[in-house]
C-alpha positions as CSV (number, residue, x, y, z in Angstrom):
1,M,0.0,0.0,0.0
2,S,2.0,3.0,1.3
3,I,4.4,4.4,3.8
4,I,3.6,7.0,6.5
5,T,6.2,9.2,8.2
6,I,5.1,11.0,11.3
7,S,7.2,13.9,12.4
8,R,6.5,15.7,15.6
9,G,7.9,17.9,18.3
10,S,8.8,16.3,21.6
11,Y,5.7,15.3,23.7
12,S,3.3,16.1,20.9
13,Y,1.4,12.7,20.8
14,G,3.2,11.6,17.6
15,K,4.2,8.2,19.0
16,E,0.7,7.5,20.2
17,V,-0.8,8.5,16.8
18,A,1.8,6.4,14.9
19,E,1.1,3.3,16.9
20,K,-2.7,3.6,16.6
21,V,-2.4,4.2,12.8
22,A,-0.2,1.2,12.3
23,G,-2.5,-1.0,14.4
24,R,-5.6,0.0,12.5
25,L,-4.0,-0.4,9.0
26,G,-2.0,-3.5,10.0
27,F,1.3,-1.8,9.1
28,E,4.7,-2.2,10.8
29,C,5.4,0.6,13.3
30,I,9.0,1.6,13.7
31,G,10.8,4.3,15.7
32,R,13.9,4.2,17.8
33,E,14.6,0.5,17.1
34,V,16.0,1.7,13.8
35,L,19.0,3.0,15.8
36,L,19.6,-0.4,17.4
37,E,19.5,-2.0,13.9
38,A,22.0,0.6,12.5
39,S,24.2,0.1,15.6
40,E,24.3,-3.6,15.0
41,Q,24.7,-3.4,11.2
42,F,27.5,-0.9,11.2
43,N,29.1,-1.6,14.6
44,V,28.5,1.8,16.1
45,P,27.4,2.4,19.7
46,E,23.7,3.1,19.8
47,V,24.3,6.1,22.1
48,K,26.4,7.8,19.3
49,L,23.5,7.4,16.8
50,L,21.1,8.7,19.4
51,H,23.2,11.9,19.9
52,A,23.5,12.2,16.1
53,I,19.7,12.7,15.7
54,K,19.0,14.6,19.0
55,D,21.8,17.1,19.6
56,A,22.6,20.3,17.7
57,P,25.7,20.0,15.5
58,S,28.9,21.1,17.1
59,F,31.8,22.8,15.4
60,L,33.7,19.5,15.5
61,D,30.9,17.8,13.7
62,R,31.2,20.2,10.8
63,L,34.9,19.6,10.5
64,S,34.9,15.8,10.9
65,F,31.6,14.9,9.2
66,G,31.0,12.6,12.2
67,R,27.3,13.3,12.3
68,E,26.9,12.7,8.5
69,R,28.5,9.2,9.0
70,Y,25.9,8.2,11.6
71,I,23.0,9.7,9.7
72,A,24.1,7.6,6.6
73,Y,24.0,4.5,8.7
74,I,20.6,5.3,10.1
75,Q,19.3,6.1,6.6
76,V,20.3,2.6,5.4
77,A,18.6,0.9,8.3
78,L,15.4,2.9,7.9
79,L,15.2,2.5,4.1
80,R,15.6,-1.3,4.4
81,H,12.4,-1.2,6.5
82,L,10.5,1.2,4.2
83,K,11.4,-0.8,1.1
84,K,9.1,-3.5,2.4
85,D,6.2,-1.0,2.3
86,N,3.2,-0.8,4.7
87,V,5.2,1.0,7.4
88,V,4.6,3.8,9.8
89,Y,7.8,5.5,10.9
90,H,7.7,8.0,13.8
91,G,10.9,9.7,14.3
92,F,12.8,12.9,13.6
93,A,13.6,13.7,10.0
94,G,12.2,10.5,8.4
95,H,10.5,12.5,5.7
96,F,13.9,14.0,4.7
97,L,15.3,10.6,4.0
98,V,12.6,9.5,1.4
99,G,12.7,12.4,-1.1
100,G,11.3,11.6,-4.5
101,V,9.2,8.6,-3.4
102,S,5.5,9.3,-4.1
103,H,3.9,6.6,-2.0
104,V,5.0,8.3,1.2
105,L,2.4,10.3,3.2
106,K,4.4,12.9,5.2
107,V,2.6,14.0,8.4
108,R,3.5,16.6,11.0
109,I,1.9,16.4,14.4
110,I,1.9,19.5,16.6
111,A,0.5,20.3,20.0
112,D,0.1,23.4,22.2
113,L,3.2,24.3,24.1
114,E,1.1,24.4,27.3
115,D,0.1,20.8,26.9
116,R,3.6,19.7,26.1
117,V,4.9,21.5,29.2
118,G,2.3,19.7,31.3
119,I,3.3,16.3,30.1
120,V,7.0,17.0,30.9
121,M,6.1,18.4,34.4
122,E,4.1,15.2,35.2
123,R,6.7,12.8,33.7
124,D,9.7,14.3,35.4
125,G,8.2,16.0,38.5
126,I,9.7,19.4,37.6
127,S,8.4,22.9,37.7
128,K,6.7,24.6,34.8
129,K,9.7,26.9,34.2
130,E,12.1,23.9,34.1
131,A,9.8,22.0,31.7
132,L,9.4,25.0,29.4
133,R,13.2,25.5,29.3
134,F,13.7,21.8,28.5
135,I,11.2,21.7,25.6
136,K,12.6,24.9,24.1
137,K,16.1,23.5,24.2
138,V,15.0,20.2,22.5
139,D,13.1,22.1,19.8
140,E,16.0,24.4,19.1
141,Q,18.5,21.5,18.9
142,R,16.3,19.7,16.4
143,R,15.9,22.9,14.3
144,K,19.6,23.4,14.2
145,W,20.2,19.7,13.4
146,T,17.8,19.8,10.4
147,R,19.1,23.1,9.0
148,H,22.7,21.8,9.2
149,L,22.1,18.5,7.4
150,Y,19.2,19.4,5.0
151,G,18.9,23.2,4.9
152,F,15.3,23.1,6.0
153,D,13.3,24.2,9.0
154,P,11.4,21.1,10.3
155,W,8.5,23.5,11.3
156,D,7.9,24.5,7.7
157,P,4.4,23.2,6.8
158,H,5.4,23.0,3.1
159,L,7.5,19.9,3.9
160,Y,4.4,17.8,4.8
161,D,1.3,16.5,3.2
162,M,-0.7,16.9,6.4
163,V,-0.1,19.1,9.5
164,L,-2.4,18.1,12.4
165,H,-2.8,20.2,15.5
166,I,-3.8,18.2,18.6
167,R,-6.1,20.7,20.2
168,K,-9.6,20.6,18.8
169,L,-8.5,17.5,17.1
170,S,-7.9,14.6,19.5
171,A,-5.2,12.0,18.9
172,G,-8.0,9.7,17.8
173,D,-9.2,12.2,15.2
174,A,-5.7,12.5,13.9
175,V,-5.6,8.7,13.5
176,D,-8.8,8.8,11.5
177,L,-7.6,11.5,9.2
178,I,-4.3,9.8,8.5
179,C,-5.9,6.4,7.8
180,R,-8.3,8.0,5.3
181,A,-5.6,10.1,3.6
182,V,-3.2,7.2,3.0
183,K,-5.8,5.3,1.1
184,L,-6.0,8.1,-1.6
185,D,-4.7,7.0,-5.0
186,C,-1.9,9.6,-4.9
187,F,-0.2,7.7,-2.0
188,A,-0.5,4.2,-3.6
189,T,2.6,2.3,-4.3
190,T,3.3,2.0,-8.1
191,P,6.0,0.2,-10.0
192,E,7.7,3.6,-10.6
193,S,7.6,4.7,-7.0
194,Q,8.9,1.3,-5.8
195,R,11.8,1.7,-8.2
196,A,12.5,5.1,-6.8
197,M,12.6,3.6,-3.3
198,D,15.0,0.8,-4.5
199,D,17.2,3.4,-6.1
200,L,17.2,5.5,-2.9
201,L,18.2,2.5,-0.8
202,L,21.0,1.5,-3.2
203,A,22.4,5.0,-3.2
204,A,22.2,5.1,0.7
205,E,24.0,1.7,0.9
206,V,26.8,2.9,-1.4
207,R,27.2,6.2,0.5
208,A,27.4,4.3,3.8
209,A,30.1,2.0,2.3
210,L,32.1,5.0,1.1
211,I,31.6,7.5,3.9
212,N,34.7,6.6,5.8
213,V,36.8,7.0,2.7
214,K,35.3,10.3,1.5
215,P,32.5,11.7,3.7
216,D,31.7,14.7,1.6
217,I,30.2,12.7,-1.3
218,E,26.9,12.8,-3.1
219,V,25.5,9.5,-4.4
220,S,22.6,8.7,-6.7
221,A,21.4,5.5,-8.3
222,R,19.1,4.4,-11.1
223,D,18.4,0.8,-11.9
224,G,21.8,-0.3,-10.6
225,A,23.8,2.5,-12.2
226,V,25.5,4.5,-9.4
227,S,26.8,8.0,-9.7
228,V,29.2,9.4,-7.1
229,T,30.2,13.1,-7.0
230,T,33.1,14.2,-4.8
231,K,35.3,17.2,-4.4
232,T,39.1,16.9,-4.1
233,L,42.3,18.8,-4.6
234,A,44.2,18.3,-7.9
235,L,47.3,16.9,-6.1
236,Q,45.3,14.5,-3.9
237,D,45.7,10.8,-4.1
238,A,45.4,9.9,-7.8
239,G,43.9,6.5,-6.8
240,L,40.9,8.0,-5.1
241,V,38.5,7.5,-8.0
242,E,39.5,3.9,-8.4
243,E,39.2,3.3,-4.7
244,I,35.7,4.7,-4.7
245,K,34.7,2.6,-7.7
246,S,36.2,-0.6,-6.1
247,I,34.3,-0.1,-2.9
248,A,31.0,0.8,-4.6
249,R,31.1,-2.3,-6.7
250,T,31.1,-4.5,-3.6
251,V,27.6,-3.3,-2.7
252,P,25.0,-5.8,-3.8
253,G,22.9,-4.5,-6.7
254,V,25.5,-2.1,-8.2
255,K,25.9,-2.7,-11.9
256,D,28.0,0.3,-12.9
257,V,29.8,3.1,-11.1
258,K,30.6,6.6,-12.4
259,V,32.6,9.1,-10.4
260,E,32.6,12.8,-11.0
261,V,35.4,14.7,-9.3
262,R,34.9,18.5,-8.9
263,P,37.7,20.8,-7.9
264,A,37.9,21.6,-4.2
265,F,37.3,25.3,-4.7
266,A,33.7,24.4,-5.7
267,L,33.1,24.0,-1.9
268,S,32.8,27.8,-1.7
269,E,30.4,28.2,-4.6
């Protein structure tokens, strides 16, 4: 049928809605367990992956591309689930990882700040002032994270097919609306949209395989033909292109590899 990604601010009923939607539709529901799978597949401590998707990027992250490495691993683990179709994913930035796939319904769940503060106060036994400070900090970290990696503000409604405000609408109402929307023809899986998902997964797997060799790469794929774009200095290792091709060819499903090398000064363009 389809895929549903549910993005939400912290303590905005997103997990509850996702689980109920999945239960009603008979879909798989996934969230943080993707981190555990990525941790096992790529031998990276789960706590590092968790920090990669929760904390604002540091200056060191920007220099070392450390965060990009972990996001590449998470993307592979997530796309392997989504390729199977009939999935609800509730987690931060899932909608950014499935660009170009038409059978994905992208939903944003929001809730009043006052309600979110109340949930944190009750959960943690803290004052209203402390809960408000905590939520604002989390929101700002996530905004910085998304802008750093994707250049978007996660609160921009244009990124989503549906934005549901839990106020007049209850969580149950949100479930009803999502279940109706995902049955529309425009979100149905087609042979073309499934190929787009397959291409996206193959590109992600190649990027994850290459990221320790050259983290600042762009990878695309189409029917097994992979294109890698990288930037390098003219005097850098002449064997870089052959190394990239050699590693990429080890990824199952890769039929051909093309590498485009741009001069390093393009970084400032």
